[in-house]
N, C-alpha and C positions, 0 to 999 in steps of 0.2 A: 363626336362631342359636339354638345352646343355650349359653347363658351358663355352665351348670355345668360345661362342658368346660374353660373357663378355671381355674374353681377346682380341678377334678381335677388339672389339669396342674400348677398352682402347689403343690398338695400332694406330687403325685408328684416334684417336683424337690425338696421338702424331705426327702422320705423316701430319694430315691437320693442327697442327700449325707449321708445317717446322722444328721440334726438335726432329725427329727420330734419333737416334745415331747408327752410323755405325762405328764399330772398323777397324782398319786399322792392318792388317796382318803383324807385323813388326818381323824382327831378326836382333838384334844388334850384330854388329861384334867386336869381342874382339881386343882391340888395336886401332880401328877406330873411336871410338866415336867422334862426332856426328852422324857418318855415319851409316846407316843400309840398310838393303834389304827389300824391300816391295814385298808381293806375293799378286798380283792383282786376282780379282774375277776369272779370266779364268785361273788362275795357273800359267801366267808368271811373272818374277820378274823384279824388276827395282830398281836400285840404290836411296837412298833419304838421305837427311840431316833432321835432327831429331831437330826441333825448339821448342819443348814443353815440353821436360822430364822434371820431378822433381829431377831427378839424377843430380842436378846441378852443381856440380863439376866435373862430370865422375868418381865419386868415385867407382862405379860398375865395373870400368875397370881398377882401379889401381892395379898393379901387387902385391903389399903388401897385399892387401885385399883378392886378389884370391888365393894368397899362403896360407895364414893364412886359408881360406875355405877349400882348398885342403888338408892341413896337418889334420884339424879336421874330414874330413870325412874320410880319411885314418885310423885315429886313433879311431874314435868313431862310424863311420856308419852312416848311412841315419837319421832315426828319432831320437828323444828324449826318447821315451818309454811310454810317458803318460802326466798328467798333473804335475804341479809341486808339488802338495800334495801328490803325489802317487809315480810315478818313473821317473818323468821328471826333476827334477833339477840336472843339472850337473855340473861339474866344469866350463865349457864354460859359462853357465848362471851366476854363481856366479862371475866370473872375468868380465863379461860385465856389472853388475850392479855395481861392485867396480869402473870400469871406468866411467861410467855415475855420479856416485855420486863424483867422483873426478872432472868430467867436469864442473859440475854445483855448486862445493864447497859446498855440501851439505853432512849431516851424510848417508844417504842411498837413495837408488835408486829401483824402481821395474819393471821388465820387462813384456811386454804384447804382444800379437800377433800382434799386429798394432797399429798405431796412432789412428784410430777410436775407437778400443777397450779399449784405456787407458784412452780416455776422456770419453767415454759413461761410463765405469764401474768406474772411479774414482769419477766422478761428481754424478752418481746415488747413489754411497756409502757413500758419504759424508753427504746425509739426514739420513741414517740409524745411523751414529754414532753420529751426531749433530741434536737430535730432534728439531723441530720448525726452522730449518734453512731457511734463506731466501738467494737466489742465485740472484745477480745482473748481468745481462749478457749483453753483447755489442751486439746491433741490427744485427752487420754483423758477429759474432760467428759463426763458422763452424757447419755443420749439426751434426757432433758427438758430440759437445759440448750441442748442442739444444736437443738433444735425450736425453743426460745423465740428464740435468736440467728439462726437460719435466717430468722425473720419480718422480718429486715432487709434492705436489698439488699445485692447481693454485694459492693459495694464500702466495705460498712460492716463487714466482719467480716473478721477476721485471726485465723489459728489457727498458735499457738507450738507447737514440740515438747514433749512432755509434761515438765514440771518442768523445763524448761531455760530458765532465767533469761537466760541470754545471748541465746537466740534471741528471748525477749521483749523485751529491751531493744533489739535491732535493729529490730523491727516497730514498738515505740513510738516510737523515733528517727525513723524514714520517715515516720509518720504526720504530718499537718498540725498544727502546734504549737496553732492556735487551735481545732482540733476537739475536741469532748467524748470523752471517752475512759472505757472501763470494763475494767478486768480482771477476767474470770469464772473461777474455779478451784474445786476441791474441795479439803478438807482431808485427807480419807482416802479413797483410790480403792478401790473395793469390790472389784473383780475380782483385783487385783495386791497390794493391802494396803500400797502405799507411800503416804507423807505428804509433803504439799507442803510448802517451805520458805515458809512465810507471812510471817514477818519480812522475807526477801529480796524476796517478790513485792510486800508492801505498799511497801517501801522505793524500789522502782522506779516504783510507780504514784504516788507522791507525787512522786518526780522529773520525770516527764512530766506531771503535773496530771491523772491519771486517776482515778475513782471504783474501790473495790474490792467485789466480790461473791463471798462464798464460800458453797459449798455444805457444809454439816457434817452432812449427812444420816447419815453411817456414823460420827459422832464424838459428835454431842449425847448425853448421859447418862453418856457413856463415858469422856471425858478431862476435865480439869481439874477443881480441887477441889470444884466444885458441880455439873461435868457440863455445862457450857457448850459444850464442843467442845476441839479442839486450839488453836484460838485462845487460849482462856483458858489452858490448859496452858501455852502458849508466852508469854504475857502480851502479846499483842498484840491482844487482843479490842476494846479501844477504838479501835484504829485502822483497823477494817474499817467500809466504810459500811453494806454490807447482807449482813446474815448470813441464810442459808436453813436451814432444818431440817425434819426430820419427826417426826410423834408416832408412826409405825408401827414404829418399829424399837427402839431401847433403851428408849423410853418404852412400849412394847407395846400400843399403842391403833391410833389412825388419825387421819391428817390430816397438813397441811404448814403452813409458815408462814415469813415473814420477821420480821427486827426490825431496827430503823433509827431514824434520827432522826424524829421527829413529822411532820415535813414531808413527807419521802420516803415513808413509810407511808400519810399522808392522801392523796399523790397518786395512788400505786399503787392504794388503795382505790377512788378516785373515777375513774379510766381503765381498769382491768384487767378485759377482759371475763371472764376465767377466774374472778374474784371476783364481779362484779356478777350475771351471769347464771346462777350455780350455787347449787341449794339449800343450805342450810348443813349443817353437821354435826349429827347428833341430839344433844340437850343431854347423854345418857348418856356419849357419847364424848367431849364436851368435859370433862365432870366427871371421867372416869377420867384423861384425859389430864392435867389439872391437879394431880389428886391425885398421879400418877406423879412429875411433875416436883418438887413439893413434897417428895416422899418421897426422890428420888435427889439433891436439893440437900443433904440432911443425911446421907446415907450414903456416902460416899466409899470405905467399906470394901468394897462390893459392887464397885466400879471396880478397886479393888486386887486383889480376889480374881479377877476376870474377867482381867486382864492376866496374872495367875500361871497361869491355866488355860489361856490360848493359848500363853503361853511353854512349858508344859509339854508340850504336844500337839506344838508344832514339835519340841522335842528328841526325843521319842519315835519320831516318824516319820522326822527325820533317821538317828537310830540304827539303825533297821530299814533304812535305804538307799534309803527312798523319795524321789523328786524333789520335796522340799517346794520350792516356790518363794520367793524372798527375800520377806521381808514386816516392815514395820516397825510394824505394827498388829496388831489383833486377829484379823484374817482370815487363815487358813491355807489357801493354794491348793496343791493337789498337780497338778502337770502330767502330762496323759496324752498329748497331741499328736494324737490322732486322735478323731473324733466318735463312730464306731463302737465303738471300743474304751470310750471314755469312756460311752456309754450302756450297755455291756455289763457293766462293773464296777458301774454304779450298779445295775444291775437284779438282779445277782447279790448284792450287799451287802444289798438289800432283801430279798429271796426267801428266801435262805440265811442270813442274819446277823441279819436285823432290824435293819440298819443303813439309815437313810433318808439319803440325799444326793443332790442331784439334779446331772446332768451340767450343765457349762457350756460352751456351744457358740456358734459364730456364730450371729447376729450379736453376740452379748453380749460376745464376746472374737474376736478375729481367728483366722481359719482357721489350723490347724497349733499353736495355743496352747490347745487344749481342755483342760480342767481339772475337778478335783472341788474344791469350795470350802467347806471346814469351818470352823464359826463355834463354837467351844467357849463355853460359859457356864460361870458359876460352878457350875451344878447338875449339869454332867458329872463324874462321879466318876473315879477312877483305874480302877475296873473297867470302866467304859465305854470309857474309852481303851485299856485293854489288850485289849478284845475287838476294837475297830477296827483297832489296829495289826496284830494277830494276822490279821484277816480281809484285811487289804490287802496284807501280805506273801503269803500264799497266792494272791490273786487277780493280783498282779503276775506271778507266774509261770505261772499257769492261763491267764491272758488273753494271754498272750505280749507282754507290754508291758516293755520295755527299761528297766532302773532307771537307766542313765546317761544323764542328758537327759530322760527320762521319754518319749521318742518311741515310738510304735507301732513293734513289729518288723515 
């Protein structure tokens, strides 16, 4: 048997559905965010403006962050030396966890190598610590959350309709009263840009004796007076049992974490395979993340500027008659509704206009809801927005995409 045939067939299937992913070879330019240099397949280069970075605030270019990373590199070298349990716990990791615990006003925090790992490892570990645990999961939860939740038996999982608290209560009411329970949800849902009713979710969880687990990955750094997320903004952070976040988006570096009561964090630290058996982050990354968190705690004006830029782009796209999807957050999705058209528009924007935005296709979003997902930052100027809107207006006609509803014609 030629096993390669199976791999070729799998790739042909993806290509046939119009959702084969091509990565753009980009080099970000220090001090010039959101500008970057794209290396074309033929080796030539072109200047582009990046419109889809999850480095939402440009913190990956903040001199304070870079200085902290340089200093740690000079002081400690490149790698950490191993897993946290062997030789990979450094002062930089300890200081970062203290910074994260303070950010979320929790007793402790635990650092992971990525946001994906922190979700998957923590949620799967909760089944070990709480026998018979039933997890109630929002239908739109991130793949990393789903992966961790699916590690439990089928009878230990309940999925409630997205942001539907009536359905959540129905499922909670039906569950055995004496079973341990956990409600797992996100604050900001990154593909649609909507925001959960955190206060209502917490109230339901308390009513039925459930713990709460919130993914604030797309909110930390950007919401709340100190950047702790939407739960801080809404005044309910203290009522959340476990907060999960990332260091790779608004904080501009890399890594994931949880923050909670010390006993919860210590138990996860002691049982989570995804923590125990993984080499820890390099000291320079931990130092840069800690510096970024400290800086953003004290600079709420950056968050205000970010929200203003996102609101401005929504208004400009809507005035141009483009199908901006409803969004209560900084995420600005524009519906295309067809994978081929979505990729075509993305390609033309890059090649002809120097505008980089990746198409968002299945399985990231359901088929028929393909979109372009814009993430304006405080550094995106009015001129950049003018160029983007003009290019989008022209392409919506050129690529034969209907404006009403955003579906491919």
